[in-house]
Biopython code that builds the backbone (N, CA, C, O; Angstrom):
import numpy as np
from Bio.PDB.StructureBuilder import StructureBuilder

atoms = [
    (1, "MET", "N", (-50.983, 86.639, -10.848)),
    (1, "MET", "CA", (-49.824, 86.053, -11.073)),
    (1, "MET", "C", (-49.197, 85.861, -12.461)),
    (1, "MET", "O", (-49.734, 85.082, -13.248)),
    (2, "PRO", "N", (-48.146, 86.498, -12.781)),
    (2, "PRO", "CA", (-47.800, 86.216, -14.096)),
    (2, "PRO", "C", (-46.918, 84.477, -14.532)),
    (2, "PRO", "O", (-46.115, 83.908, -13.792)),
    (3, "ILE", "N", (-47.303, 84.072, -15.648)),
    (3, "ILE", "CA", (-47.005, 82.776, -15.641)),
    (3, "ILE", "C", (-45.467, 82.720, -16.593)),
    (3, "ILE", "O", (-45.431, 83.185, -17.732)),
    (4, "ASP", "N", (-44.363, 82.143, -15.995)),
    (4, "ASP", "CA", (-43.098, 82.117, -16.874)),
    (4, "ASP", "C", (-43.018, 81.060, -17.653)),
    (4, "ASP", "O", (-42.773, 79.928, -17.238)),
    (5, "LEU", "N", (-43.171, 81.292, -18.552)),
    (5, "LEU", "CA", (-42.835, 80.072, -19.695)),
    (5, "LEU", "C", (-41.984, 79.164, -19.744)),
    (5, "LEU", "O", (-42.201, 77.973, -19.968)),
    (6, "ALA", "N", (-40.768, 79.784, -19.497)),
    (6, "ALA", "CA", (-39.529, 78.971, -18.779)),
    (6, "ALA", "C", (-39.830, 77.834, -18.242)),
    (6, "ALA", "O", (-39.153, 76.873, -18.609)),
    (7, "SER", "N", (-40.731, 77.641, -17.401)),
    (7, "SER", "CA", (-40.999, 76.967, -16.290)),
    (7, "SER", "C", (-41.930, 75.788, -16.681)),
    (7, "SER", "O", (-42.142, 74.913, -15.842)),
    (8, "LEU", "N", (-42.413, 75.729, -17.730)),
    (8, "LEU", "CA", (-43.407, 74.410, -18.101)),
    (8, "LEU", "C", (-42.577, 73.765, -19.302)),
    (8, "LEU", "O", (-42.351, 74.029, -20.483)),
    (9, "ARG", "N", (-42.197, 72.640, -18.244)),
    (9, "ARG", "CA", (-41.650, 71.343, -18.942)),
    (9, "ARG", "C", (-42.156, 70.864, -20.477)),
    (9, "ARG", "O", (-41.383, 70.676, -21.416)),
    (10, "LYS", "N", (-43.554, 70.715, -20.530)),
    (10, "LYS", "CA", (-44.177, 70.326, -21.537)),
    (10, "LYS", "C", (-44.277, 71.255, -22.791)),
    (10, "LYS", "O", (-44.912, 70.966, -23.805)),
    (11, "LEU", "N", (-43.666, 72.250, -22.621)),
    (11, "LEU", "CA", (-43.890, 73.180, -23.807)),
    (11, "LEU", "C", (-43.010, 72.882, -24.806)),
    (11, "LEU", "O", (-41.864, 72.589, -24.465)),
    (12, "GLU", "N", (-43.252, 72.891, -25.794)),
    (12, "GLU", "CA", (-42.642, 72.669, -26.923)),
    (12, "GLU", "C", (-41.776, 73.527, -27.801)),
    (12, "GLU", "O", (-42.506, 74.364, -28.332)),
    (13, "SER", "N", (-40.772, 73.644, -28.103)),
    (13, "SER", "CA", (-39.823, 74.677, -28.391)),
    (13, "SER", "C", (-40.448, 76.338, -28.382)),
    (13, "SER", "O", (-40.721, 76.971, -29.402)),
    (14, "PRO", "N", (-40.571, 76.773, -27.158)),
    (14, "PRO", "CA", (-40.969, 78.377, -27.138)),
    (14, "PRO", "C", (-39.974, 78.918, -28.187)),
    (14, "PRO", "O", (-39.039, 78.146, -28.402)),
    (15, "SER", "N", (-39.962, 80.095, -28.903)),
    (15, "SER", "CA", (-39.385, 81.017, -29.161)),
    (15, "SER", "C", (-38.753, 81.605, -28.043)),
    (15, "SER", "O", (-39.179, 81.540, -26.890)),
    (16, "PRO", "N", (-37.352, 82.388, -28.549)),
    (16, "PRO", "CA", (-36.977, 83.560, -27.390)),
    (16, "PRO", "C", (-38.031, 84.442, -27.119)),
    (16, "PRO", "O", (-38.492, 84.634, -25.993)),
    (17, "SER", "N", (-38.356, 84.900, -27.998)),
    (17, "SER", "CA", (-39.444, 86.142, -27.748)),
    (17, "SER", "C", (-40.665, 85.560, -27.020)),
    (17, "SER", "O", (-41.485, 86.291, -26.465)),
    (18, "MET", "N", (-40.739, 84.500, -27.036)),
    (18, "MET", "CA", (-41.948, 83.987, -26.049)),
    (18, "MET", "C", (-41.712, 83.899, -24.769)),
    (18, "MET", "O", (-42.516, 84.172, -23.877)),
    (19, "LEU", "N", (-40.293, 83.407, -24.603)),
    (19, "LEU", "CA", (-40.031, 83.648, -23.052)),
    (19, "LEU", "C", (-39.400, 84.695, -22.470)),
    (19, "LEU", "O", (-38.958, 84.594, -21.325)),
    (20, "ALA", "N", (-39.267, 86.018, -23.320)),
    (20, "ALA", "CA", (-38.646, 87.087, -22.826)),
    (20, "ALA", "C", (-39.511, 87.808, -21.993)),
    (20, "ALA", "O", (-38.994, 88.683, -21.299)),
    (21, "GLN", "N", (-41.046, 87.576, -21.895)),
    (21, "GLN", "CA", (-41.810, 87.997, -20.899)),
    (21, "GLN", "C", (-42.955, 87.275, -20.337)),
    (21, "GLN", "O", (-43.804, 86.816, -21.101)),
    (22, "PRO", "N", (-43.040, 87.154, -19.224)),
    (22, "PRO", "CA", (-44.130, 86.263, -18.611)),
    (22, "PRO", "C", (-45.442, 86.747, -18.944)),
    (22, "PRO", "O", (-45.565, 87.971, -18.970)),
    (23, "LEU", "N", (-46.471, 86.024, -19.209)),
    (23, "LEU", "CA", (-47.752, 86.167, -19.879)),
    (23, "LEU", "C", (-48.286, 86.785, -18.490)),
    (23, "LEU", "O", (-47.597, 86.803, -17.470)),
    (24, "ASP", "N", (-49.642, 87.305, -18.578)),
    (24, "ASP", "CA", (-50.573, 87.459, -17.559)),
    (24, "ASP", "C", (-51.377, 86.361, -17.314)),
    (24, "ASP", "O", (-51.509, 85.693, -18.339)),
    (25, "ASP", "N", (-51.972, 85.908, -16.348)),
    (25, "ASP", "CA", (-52.973, 85.131, -15.661)),
    (25, "ASP", "C", (-54.182, 85.277, -16.838)),
    (25, "ASP", "O", (-54.633, 84.236, -17.316)),
    (26, "ALA", "N", (-54.646, 86.451, -17.251)),
    (26, "ALA", "CA", (-56.030, 86.680, -17.908)),
    (26, "ALA", "C", (-55.624, 86.671, -19.268)),
    (26, "ALA", "O", (-56.545, 86.422, -20.046)),
    (27, "GLU", "N", (-54.415, 86.889, -19.824)),
    (27, "GLU", "CA", (-54.128, 86.745, -21.283)),
    (27, "GLU", "C", (-54.643, 85.446, -21.990)),
    (27, "GLU", "O", (-54.348, 84.325, -21.576)),
    (28, "ARG", "N", (-55.405, 85.664, -23.049)),
    (28, "ARG", "CA", (-55.542, 84.315, -23.819)),
    (28, "ARG", "C", (-54.496, 83.793, -24.791)),
    (28, "ARG", "O", (-53.949, 84.607, -25.535)),
    (29, "VAL", "N", (-54.232, 82.748, -24.840)),
    (29, "VAL", "CA", (-53.265, 81.940, -25.772)),
    (29, "VAL", "C", (-53.775, 80.982, -26.416)),
    (29, "VAL", "O", (-54.299, 80.056, -25.797)),
    (30, "ALA", "N", (-53.733, 80.998, -27.806)),
    (30, "ALA", "CA", (-54.225, 79.997, -28.505)),
    (30, "ALA", "C", (-52.964, 78.369, -28.381)),
    (30, "ALA", "O", (-51.815, 78.438, -28.816)),
    (31, "VAL", "N", (-53.339, 77.530, -27.950)),
    (31, "VAL", "CA", (-52.250, 76.244, -27.697)),
    (31, "VAL", "C", (-53.087, 75.060, -28.703)),
    (31, "VAL", "O", (-54.218, 75.075, -29.189)),
    (32, "ILE", "N", (-51.842, 73.933, -28.767)),
    (32, "ILE", "CA", (-52.269, 73.069, -29.539)),
    (32, "ILE", "C", (-51.471, 71.768, -28.750)),
    (32, "ILE", "O", (-50.265, 71.522, -28.743)),
    (33, "VAL", "N", (-52.598, 71.026, -28.087)),
    (33, "VAL", "CA", (-52.180, 70.153, -26.918)),
    (33, "VAL", "C", (-52.326, 68.574, -27.371)),
    (33, "VAL", "O", (-53.440, 68.155, -27.687)),
    (34, "ARG", "N", (-51.049, 67.616, -27.398)),
    (34, "ARG", "CA", (-50.992, 66.505, -27.868)),
    (34, "ARG", "C", (-51.138, 66.016, -26.247)),
    (34, "ARG", "O", (-50.528, 66.426, -25.260)),
    (35, "LEU", "N", (-52.312, 64.855, -26.381)),
    (35, "LEU", "CA", (-52.658, 63.957, -25.384)),
    (35, "LEU", "C", (-51.868, 62.482, -25.405)),
    (35, "LEU", "O", (-51.552, 61.875, -26.429)),
    (36, "HIS", "N", (-51.651, 62.099, -24.177)),
    (36, "HIS", "CA", (-51.328, 60.453, -24.406)),
    (36, "HIS", "C", (-52.344, 59.463, -24.953)),
    (36, "HIS", "O", (-53.542, 59.741, -24.894)),
    (37, "ALA", "N", (-51.927, 58.339, -25.474)),
    (37, "ALA", "CA", (-53.080, 57.752, -26.155)),
    (37, "ALA", "C", (-54.105, 57.438, -25.127)),
    (37, "ALA", "O", (-53.767, 57.093, -23.995)),
    (38, "GLY", "N", (-55.225, 57.536, -25.452)),
    (38, "GLY", "CA", (-56.315, 56.620, -24.567)),
    (38, "GLY", "C", (-56.930, 57.857, -23.645)),
    (38, "GLY", "O", (-57.973, 57.607, -23.042)),
    (39, "THR", "N", (-56.463, 58.910, -23.528)),
    (39, "THR", "CA", (-56.750, 59.833, -22.283)),
    (39, "THR", "C", (-57.810, 60.810, -22.552)),
    (39, "THR", "O", (-58.186, 60.839, -23.724)),
    (40, "ALA", "N", (-58.437, 61.702, -21.649)),
    (40, "ALA", "CA", (-59.096, 62.463, -22.225)),
    (40, "ALA", "C", (-58.646, 64.077, -22.031)),
    (40, "ALA", "O", (-57.920, 64.479, -21.121)),
    (41, "ALA", "N", (-59.308, 65.006, -23.209)),
    (41, "ALA", "CA", (-58.987, 66.263, -23.165)),
    (41, "ALA", "C", (-58.910, 66.708, -21.570)),
    (41, "ALA", "O", (-59.783, 66.143, -20.910)),
    (42, "PRO", "N", (-58.138, 67.511, -20.876)),
    (42, "PRO", "CA", (-58.326, 67.937, -19.569)),
    (42, "PRO", "C", (-59.759, 69.104, -19.945)),
    (42, "PRO", "O", (-60.087, 69.594, -21.025)),
    (43, "ASP", "N", (-60.301, 69.242, -18.734)),
    (43, "ASP", "CA", (-61.544, 70.254, -18.964)),
    (43, "ASP", "C", (-61.072, 71.505, -19.580)),
    (43, "ASP", "O", (-61.741, 71.751, -20.584)),
    (44, "CYS", "N", (-59.983, 72.559, -19.296)),
    (44, "CYS", "CA", (-60.004, 73.421, -19.841)),
    (44, "CYS", "C", (-59.810, 73.594, -21.237)),
    (44, "CYS", "O", (-59.734, 74.644, -21.875)),
    (45, "LEU", "N", (-59.739, 72.382, -21.629)),
    (45, "LEU", "CA", (-59.704, 72.468, -23.178)),
    (45, "LEU", "C", (-61.503, 71.773, -23.990)),
    (45, "LEU", "O", (-61.680, 71.159, -25.042)),
    (46, "SER", "N", (-62.284, 72.129, -23.170)),
    (46, "SER", "CA", (-63.564, 71.316, -23.383)),
    (46, "SER", "C", (-64.242, 72.460, -24.843)),
    (46, "SER", "O", (-64.972, 72.038, -25.739)),
    (47, "CYS", "N", (-63.708, 74.031, -24.704)),
    (47, "CYS", "CA", (-64.390, 74.681, -25.796)),
    (47, "CYS", "C", (-63.426, 74.317, -26.931)),
    (47, "CYS", "O", (-63.854, 74.722, -28.012)),
    (48, "GLY", "N", (-62.215, 73.654, -27.014)),
    (48, "GLY", "CA", (-61.328, 73.595, -27.875)),
    (48, "GLY", "C", (-61.902, 72.515, -29.225)),
    (48, "GLY", "O", (-63.070, 72.128, -29.248)),
    (49, "ARG", "N", (-60.937, 72.141, -30.249)),
    (49, "ARG", "CA", (-61.426, 71.360, -31.451)),
    (49, "ARG", "C", (-60.438, 70.457, -31.633)),
    (49, "ARG", "O", (-59.323, 70.918, -31.874)),
    (50, "SER", "N", (-60.619, 68.866, -31.557)),
    (50, "SER", "CA", (-59.989, 68.134, -31.588)),
    (50, "SER", "C", (-59.630, 68.119, -33.541)),
    (50, "SER", "O", (-60.477, 68.445, -34.373)),
    (51, "ILE", "N", (-58.672, 67.811, -33.767)),
    (51, "ILE", "CA", (-57.792, 68.308, -35.246)),
    (51, "ILE", "C", (-57.337, 66.803, -35.646)),
    (51, "ILE", "O", (-57.070, 66.461, -36.798)),
    (52, "ALA", "N", (-57.294, 65.996, -34.555)),
    (52, "ALA", "CA", (-56.505, 64.882, -35.045)),
    (52, "ALA", "C", (-56.240, 63.852, -33.582)),
    (52, "ALA", "O", (-55.965, 64.147, -32.419)),
    (53, "PRO", "N", (-56.463, 62.576, -34.259)),
    (53, "PRO", "CA", (-56.740, 61.494, -32.630)),
    (53, "PRO", "C", (-55.574, 62.188, -31.552)),
    (53, "PRO", "O", (-54.430, 62.426, -31.938)),
    (54, "GLY", "N", (-56.028, 62.466, -30.184)),
    (54, "GLY", "CA", (-54.838, 62.604, -29.489)),
    (54, "GLY", "C", (-54.554, 64.526, -29.355)),
    (54, "GLY", "O", (-54.098, 64.995, -28.312)),
    (55, "ILE", "N", (-54.844, 65.260, -30.345)),
    (55, "ILE", "CA", (-54.230, 66.371, -30.436)),
    (55, "ILE", "C", (-55.538, 67.387, -30.522)),
    (55, "ILE", "O", (-56.492, 67.068, -31.232)),
    (56, "VAL", "N", (-55.540, 68.575, -29.799)),
    (56, "VAL", "CA", (-56.461, 69.727, -29.427)),
    (56, "VAL", "C", (-55.901, 70.780, -29.482)),
    (56, "VAL", "O", (-54.757, 71.006, -29.086)),
    (57, "THR", "N", (-56.779, 71.665, -30.067)),
    (57, "THR", "CA", (-56.481, 72.962, -30.086)),
    (57, "THR", "C", (-57.400, 73.983, -29.709)),
    (57, "THR", "O", (-58.543, 73.888, -30.156)),
    (58, "ALA", "N", (-57.162, 74.777, -29.095)),
    (58, "ALA", "CA", (-58.157, 75.529, -28.185)),
    (58, "ALA", "C", (-57.661, 76.949, -27.654)),
    (58, "ALA", "O", (-56.438, 76.994, -27.523)),
    (59, "GLU", "N", (-58.399, 78.216, -27.291)),
    (59, "GLU", "CA", (-57.845, 79.356, -26.673)),
    (59, "GLU", "C", (-58.202, 79.144, -25.401)),
    (59, "GLU", "O", (-59.317, 78.718, -25.099)),
    (60, "ILE", "N", (-57.076, 79.487, -24.359)),
    (60, "ILE", "CA", (-57.446, 79.387, -23.056)),
    (60, "ILE", "C", (-56.604, 80.675, -22.478)),
    (60, "ILE", "O", (-55.968, 81.506, -23.126)),
    (61, "ALA", "N", (-56.805, 80.578, -20.987)),
    (61, "ALA", "CA", (-56.212, 81.814, -20.376)),
    (61, "ALA", "C", (-54.824, 81.636, -19.934)),
    (61, "ALA", "O", (-54.744, 80.566, -19.330)),
    (62, "ALA", "N", (-54.254, 81.946, -19.961)),
    (62, "ALA", "CA", (-52.477, 81.591, -19.472)),
    (62, "ALA", "C", (-52.355, 81.061, -18.484)),
    (62, "ALA", "O", (-51.442, 80.261, -18.281)),
    (63, "ALA", "N", (-53.352, 81.411, -17.514)),
    (63, "ALA", "CA", (-53.556, 80.760, -15.971)),
    (63, "ALA", "C", (-53.748, 79.262, -16.168)),
    (63, "ALA", "O", (-53.229, 78.465, -15.386)),
    (64, "ASP", "N", (-54.465, 78.881, -17.169)),
    (64, "ASP", "CA", (-54.639, 77.608, -17.165)),
    (64, "ASP", "C", (-53.314, 76.623, -18.046)),
    (64, "ASP", "O", (-53.556, 75.468, -18.394)),
    (65, "LEU", "N", (-52.542, 76.994, -18.200)),
    (65, "LEU", "CA", (-51.271, 76.688, -18.845)),
    (65, "LEU", "C", (-50.600, 75.609, -17.338)),
    (65, "LEU", "O", (-50.157, 74.460, -17.367)),
    (66, "ALA", "N", (-50.718, 76.260, -16.526)),
    (66, "ALA", "CA", (-50.081, 75.501, -15.258)),
    (66, "ALA", "C", (-50.630, 74.263, -14.936)),
    (66, "ALA", "O", (-50.042, 73.240, -14.583)),
    (67, "GLY", "N", (-52.109, 74.513, -15.133)),
    (67, "GLY", "CA", (-53.177, 73.120, -15.043)),
    (67, "GLY", "C", (-52.500, 71.763, -16.182)),
    (67, "GLY", "O", (-52.162, 70.608, -15.926)),
    (68, "LEU", "N", (-52.511, 72.459, -17.327)),
    (68, "LEU", "CA", (-51.827, 71.423, -18.506)),
    (68, "LEU", "C", (-50.657, 71.141, -17.992)),
    (68, "LEU", "O", (-50.498, 69.922, -17.936)),
    (69, "GLU", "N", (-49.734, 71.767, -17.575)),
    (69, "GLU", "CA", (-48.714, 71.428, -17.304)),
    (69, "GLU", "C", (-48.617, 70.018, -16.127)),
    (69, "GLU", "O", (-47.801, 69.096, -16.106)),
    (70, "ALA", "N", (-49.531, 70.240, -15.416)),
    (70, "ALA", "CA", (-49.652, 69.227, -14.222)),
    (70, "ALA", "C", (-50.428, 67.645, -14.658)),
    (70, "ALA", "O", (-50.314, 66.551, -14.105)),
    (71, "ASP", "N", (-51.203, 68.041, -15.822)),
    (71, "ASP", "CA", (-52.138, 67.055, -15.965)),
    (71, "ASP", "C", (-51.420, 65.621, -16.704)),
    (71, "ASP", "O", (-50.857, 65.716, -17.794)),
    (72, "PRO", "N", (-51.515, 64.405, -16.020)),
    (72, "PRO", "CA", (-50.817, 63.674, -16.680)),
    (72, "PRO", "C", (-51.554, 63.291, -17.987)),
    (72, "PRO", "O", (-50.789, 62.713, -18.759)),
    (73, "ALA", "N", (-52.567, 63.410, -18.373)),
    (73, "ALA", "CA", (-52.906, 63.118, -19.891)),
    (73, "ALA", "C", (-52.195, 63.909, -20.990)),
    (73, "ALA", "O", (-52.048, 63.497, -22.141)),
    (74, "VAL", "N", (-51.741, 65.158, -20.494)),
    (74, "VAL", "CA", (-51.155, 65.933, -21.448)),
    (74, "VAL", "C", (-49.761, 65.574, -21.813)),
    (74, "VAL", "O", (-48.925, 65.397, -20.927)),
    (75, "ARG", "N", (-49.437, 65.445, -23.205)),
    (75, "ARG", "CA", (-47.924, 64.687, -23.270)),
    (75, "ARG", "C", (-47.142, 65.847, -23.609)),
    (75, "ARG", "O", (-45.960, 65.871, -23.265)),
    (76, "SER", "N", (-47.727, 66.965, -24.340)),
    (76, "SER", "CA", (-47.190, 68.145, -24.844)),
    (76, "SER", "C", (-47.806, 69.373, -24.843)),
    (76, "SER", "O", (-49.026, 69.232, -24.930)),
    (77, "ILE", "N", (-47.445, 70.559, -24.778)),
    (77, "ILE", "CA", (-48.595, 71.946, -25.149)),
    (77, "ILE", "C", (-47.019, 72.799, -26.310)),
    (77, "ILE", "O", (-45.800, 72.780, -26.134)),
    (78, "ALA", "N", (-47.908, 73.445, -27.439)),
    (78, "ALA", "CA", (-47.258, 74.115, -28.284)),
    (78, "ALA", "C", (-48.412, 75.560, -28.362)),
    (78, "ALA", "O", (-49.592, 75.530, -28.709)),
    (79, "LEU", "N", (-47.608, 76.745, -27.918)),
    (79, "LEU", "CA", (-48.023, 78.107, -27.901)),
    (79, "LEU", "C", (-48.395, 78.038, -29.810)),
    (79, "LEU", "O", (-47.619, 77.461, -30.572)),
    (80, "SER", "N", (-49.359, 78.553, -30.179)),
    (80, "SER", "CA", (-50.323, 78.575, -31.736)),
    (80, "SER", "C", (-49.216, 80.269, -32.063)),
    (80, "SER", "O", (-49.457, 81.271, -31.391)),
    (81, "ARG", "N", (-48.446, 80.272, -32.806)),
    (81, "ARG", "CA", (-47.968, 81.508, -33.247)),
    (81, "ARG", "C", (-48.742, 82.052, -34.618)),
    (81, "ARG", "O", (-49.210, 81.428, -35.570)),
    (82, "PRO", "N", (-48.682, 83.445, -34.330)),
    (82, "PRO", "CA", (-49.146, 83.969, -35.869)),
    (82, "PRO", "C", (-48.715, 83.664, -36.735)),
    (82, "PRO", "O", (-47.535, 83.343, -36.597)),
    (83, "LEU", "N", (-49.240, 83.554, -38.036)),
    (83, "LEU", "CA", (-48.299, 83.594, -39.364)),
    (83, "LEU", "C", (-47.771, 84.895, -39.913)),
    (83, "LEU", "O", (-48.378, 85.965, -39.942)),
    (84, "GLN", "N", (-46.616, 84.662, -40.323)),
    (84, "GLN", "CA", (-46.122, 86.059, -40.939)),
    (84, "GLN", "C", (-46.636, 85.939, -42.184)),
    (84, "GLN", "O", (-46.753, 84.847, -42.739)),
    (85, "SER", "N", (-47.011, 87.161, -42.761)),
    (85, "SER", "CA", (-47.274, 87.747, -43.788)),
    (85, "SER", "C", (-45.881, 87.725, -44.644)),
    (85, "SER", "O", (-44.758, 87.996, -44.220)),
    (86, "SER", "N", (-46.267, 87.321, -45.987)),
    (86, "SER", "CA", (-44.960, 87.064, -47.128)),
    (86, "SER", "C", (-44.841, 88.596, -47.809)),
    (86, "SER", "O", (-44.004, 88.819, -48.684)),
]
sb = StructureBuilder()
sb.init_structure("model")
sb.init_model(0)
sb.init_chain("A")
sb.init_seg("    ")
for serial, (resi, resn, name, xyz) in enumerate(atoms, 1):
    if name == "N":
        sb.init_residue(resn, " ", resi, " ")
    sb.init_atom(name, np.array(xyz, "f"), 0.0, 1.0, " ", f" {name:<3s}", serial, name[0])
structure = sb.get_structure()
């Protein structure tokens, strides 16, 4: 079932191009997740890396975005974007 990014309220500043097409459940996405103070990262981020207190980066299946959205420990979610070459 495709994931509609527009339905995710915790998603920070998605670009119009990101919102244009739903993601397939199995598609891998790089995320940066901000957690509420004193909370543990959700299980789907266990393969991720903590880059600062309360901030975790990971590559997850798009299907896991709904779980992050529903998790009370998650403050916000950002999709990592590829860097533009100059």
